[in-house]
C-alpha positions as CSV (number, residue, x, y, z in Angstrom):
1,X,-17.0,9.9,16.4
2,X,-19.4,7.1,17.3
3,X,-22.0,8.4,14.8
4,X,-19.5,8.4,12.0
5,X,-18.2,4.9,12.9
6,X,-21.8,3.6,13.0
7,X,-22.3,5.3,9.6
8,X,-19.3,3.5,8.3
9,X,-20.8,0.2,9.2
10,X,-23.9,1.1,7.1
11,X,-21.7,2.4,4.3
12,X,-19.7,-0.9,4.1
13,X,-23.0,-2.8,4.2
14,X,-23.9,-1.1,0.9
15,X,-21.0,-2.7,-0.9
16,X,-20.5,-6.2,-2.1
17,X,-17.5,-6.7,0.2
18,X,-16.2,-10.2,0.1
19,X,-13.2,-10.0,2.3
20,X,-12.6,-13.7,2.1
21,X,-12.1,-13.3,-1.7
22,X,-9.2,-10.7,-1.3
23,X,-6.3,-11.4,-3.6
24,X,-8.7,-12.3,-6.4
25,X,-10.7,-9.1,-6.6
26,X,-11.5,-7.6,-10.0
27,X,-8.6,-5.4,-11.0
28,X,-10.8,-3.7,-13.6
29,X,-12.7,-1.5,-11.2
30,X,-11.5,2.0,-12.0
31,X,-12.7,5.6,-12.0
32,X,-11.5,8.7,-13.7
33,X,-9.5,10.9,-11.3
34,X,-11.9,13.8,-11.7
35,X,-14.9,11.6,-11.0
36,X,-13.1,10.0,-8.0
37,X,-12.4,13.5,-6.6
38,X,-16.1,14.3,-6.9
39,X,-17.0,11.0,-5.1
40,X,-14.5,11.8,-2.4
41,X,-16.0,15.3,-1.9
42,X,-19.4,13.7,-1.6
43,X,-18.1,11.2,1.0
44,X,-16.5,14.0,2.9
45,X,-19.9,15.6,3.2
46,X,-21.2,12.4,4.8
47,X,-22.5,10.6,1.7
48,X,-22.3,6.9,2.7
49,X,-23.0,5.6,-0.8
50,X,-20.1,7.7,-2.1
51,X,-17.8,6.3,0.5
52,X,-19.0,2.8,-0.3
53,X,-18.0,3.5,-3.9
54,X,-14.5,4.5,-2.7
55,X,-14.3,1.3,-0.6
56,X,-15.2,-0.7,-3.7
57,X,-12.5,1.1,-5.7
58,X,-9.7,0.8,-3.2
59,X,-10.3,-2.3,-1.1
60,X,-7.9,-4.4,-3.1
61,X,-5.1,-1.8,-2.9
62,X,-5.6,-1.4,0.9
63,X,-5.7,-5.1,1.6
64,X,-2.6,-5.6,-0.6
65,X,-0.6,-3.1,1.3
66,X,-1.8,-4.5,4.7
67,X,-0.8,-8.0,3.6
68,X,2.6,-6.7,2.4
69,X,3.3,-5.2,5.8
70,X,1.6,-7.8,8.1
71,X,2.2,-11.0,6.0
72,X,-0.8,-12.7,7.6
73,X,-4.0,-12.8,5.5
74,X,-6.5,-12.8,8.4
75,X,-4.7,-10.0,10.2
76,X,-4.5,-8.1,6.9
77,X,-8.2,-8.4,6.3
78,X,-9.0,-7.1,9.8
79,X,-6.5,-4.3,9.3
80,X,-7.9,-3.3,6.0
81,X,-11.4,-3.1,7.4
82,X,-10.1,-1.0,10.3
83,X,-8.3,1.3,7.9
84,X,-11.6,2.1,6.1
85,X,-13.3,2.7,9.4
86,X,-10.5,5.1,10.3
87,X,-10.6,6.8,6.9
88,X,-14.4,7.4,7.3
89,X,-13.8,8.9,10.7
90,X,-11.0,11.1,9.3
91,X,-12.8,12.3,6.2
92,X,-13.5,15.8,7.7
93,X,-9.8,16.4,7.6
94,X,-9.3,15.1,4.1
95,X,-8.3,17.8,1.4
96,X,-10.4,17.0,-1.7
97,X,-7.8,18.8,-3.8
98,X,-5.4,16.0,-3.1
99,X,-5.5,12.5,-4.6
100,X,-7.6,10.1,-2.4
101,X,-5.6,6.9,-2.8
102,X,-2.3,8.1,-1.2
103,X,-4.3,9.6,1.7
104,X,-6.1,6.3,2.2
105,X,-3.1,4.1,1.9
106,X,-1.2,6.3,4.4
107,X,-3.9,5.6,6.9
108,X,-3.7,1.9,6.2
109,X,0.1,1.8,6.3
110,X,0.3,3.7,9.6
111,X,-2.3,1.4,11.2
112,X,-0.3,-1.7,10.1
113,X,3.0,-0.3,11.3
114,X,1.3,0.3,14.7
115,X,0.2,-3.4,14.7
116,X,3.7,-4.5,13.9
117,X,5.2,-2.4,16.7
118,X,2.8,-4.0,19.2
119,X,4.2,-7.4,18.2
120,X,7.8,-6.5,19.0
121,X,9.4,-6.4,22.4
122,X,10.4,-2.8,23.5
123,X,14.0,-3.5,22.7
124,X,13.1,-4.2,19.1
125,X,10.7,-1.3,18.4
126,X,13.2,0.5,16.3
127,X,12.1,3.0,13.7
128,X,10.2,1.0,11.2
129,X,10.2,4.0,8.9
130,X,14.0,4.7,9.2
131,X,16.1,4.3,6.1
132,X,17.9,0.9,5.9
133,X,21.5,1.1,7.1
134,X,23.2,0.5,3.9
135,X,24.8,3.8,3.2
136,X,23.8,7.4,2.8
137,X,20.6,8.2,1.1
138,X,20.9,9.6,-2.4
139,X,18.0,10.4,-4.7
140,X,18.8,7.8,-7.4
141,X,16.3,7.7,-10.2
142,X,16.0,4.2,-11.5
143,X,15.5,3.7,-15.2
144,X,12.0,2.2,-15.9
145,X,13.6,0.1,-18.6
146,X,16.4,-1.2,-16.3
147,X,17.0,-5.0,-16.3
148,X,15.4,-5.2,-12.8
149,X,12.1,-4.3,-14.3
150,X,12.5,-6.9,-17.0
151,X,13.3,-9.5,-14.3
152,X,10.2,-8.5,-12.4
153,X,8.0,-8.9,-15.4
154,X,9.5,-12.1,-16.8
155,X,10.7,-14.1,-13.7
156,X,9.4,-17.6,-13.8
157,X,6.2,-17.6,-11.7
158,X,4.9,-15.1,-9.2
159,X,6.0,-17.4,-6.4
160,X,9.7,-16.8,-7.2
161,X,9.2,-13.0,-7.2
162,X,7.1,-13.1,-4.1
163,X,9.7,-15.1,-2.2
164,X,12.4,-12.6,-3.3
165,X,10.3,-9.6,-2.3
166,X,9.7,-11.3,1.1
167,X,13.4,-11.2,1.9
168,X,13.6,-7.4,1.4
169,X,13.6,-4.9,4.3
170,X,10.2,-3.6,5.3
171,X,10.4,-0.2,3.4
172,X,11.7,-1.9,0.3
173,X,8.8,-4.3,0.2
174,X,6.3,-1.5,0.6
175,X,7.8,0.7,-2.1
176,X,8.0,-2.2,-4.6
177,X,4.3,-3.0,-3.8
178,X,3.2,0.6,-4.2
179,X,5.1,1.1,-7.5
180,X,4.8,-2.2,-9.3
181,X,1.5,-3.4,-8.0
182,X,-0.5,-0.3,-7.3
183,X,1.2,1.8,-9.9
184,X,1.5,4.9,-7.7
185,X,3.8,7.7,-8.9
186,X,7.0,8.7,-6.9
187,X,5.0,11.6,-5.5
188,X,2.1,9.5,-4.4
189,X,4.4,6.9,-2.8
190,X,6.2,9.8,-1.0
191,X,2.8,11.0,0.4
192,X,1.8,7.4,1.4
193,X,5.0,6.6,3.1
194,X,5.6,10.2,4.4
195,X,9.1,10.5,3.1
196,X,10.8,12.7,0.6
197,X,10.6,11.7,-3.1
198,X,14.4,11.3,-3.2
199,X,14.1,8.6,-0.5
200,X,11.4,6.8,-2.5
201,X,13.7,6.8,-5.6
202,X,16.6,5.5,-3.5
203,X,14.5,2.7,-1.9
204,X,13.1,1.6,-5.2
205,X,16.5,1.6,-6.9
206,X,18.0,-0.5,-4.1
207,X,15.0,-2.8,-3.9
208,X,15.2,-3.5,-7.6
209,X,18.9,-4.2,-7.4
210,X,18.4,-6.7,-4.5
211,X,15.5,-8.4,-6.4
212,X,17.6,-8.7,-9.5
213,X,20.4,-10.2,-7.5
214,X,18.1,-12.6,-5.7
215,X,16.2,-13.7,-8.8
216,X,19.5,-14.1,-10.7
217,X,20.8,-16.4,-7.9
218,X,17.6,-18.5,-8.2
219,X,18.1,-18.9,-12.0
220,X,21.7,-20.0,-11.5
221,X,20.7,-22.9,-9.2
222,X,20.6,-26.3,-10.9
């Protein structure tokens, strides 16, 4: 474990990793899925340069998710770095036949949830992953062309959208981030959040409805 962690430090050192610049990272860094699978297989075999490439590809997504959960930039940067260290140590258990991003984001999300739980008194450490108590869960598939999506795309300024998202329950914030910012599929979000696809659909549907309502109220204000 210590050897792999030490190796991770070396791997990270191989990247141009400006954590202070998070939030303004180049969104154009991409890799074909087949190529990414090959890089992930090489990393799993201990190739530090391959893992450094994965860090370069996914550092923005990992930081973004950590920030969405923790809401504190400095803590999110630390959590993102720790998530990559944990991912490096866990690589022997990674299945190269599965997409790398959901596996990595699940590690980051679980780490952040652990951090949030430590902040709360024992009386408030209630299931952060439990479905919100607003009715029975039903797999409702939201129409990608629904007005909520239009509102997300055309709302005046990212600040208004960000403020509305911040009012959502934890799981709703995460699913909105993973779907609309990271562009993960329902299946990938289900893997990341460790819930059924139907639950993902329901959370996304309800989150969009709440955002549409919140943004509509903002537009109505004089």
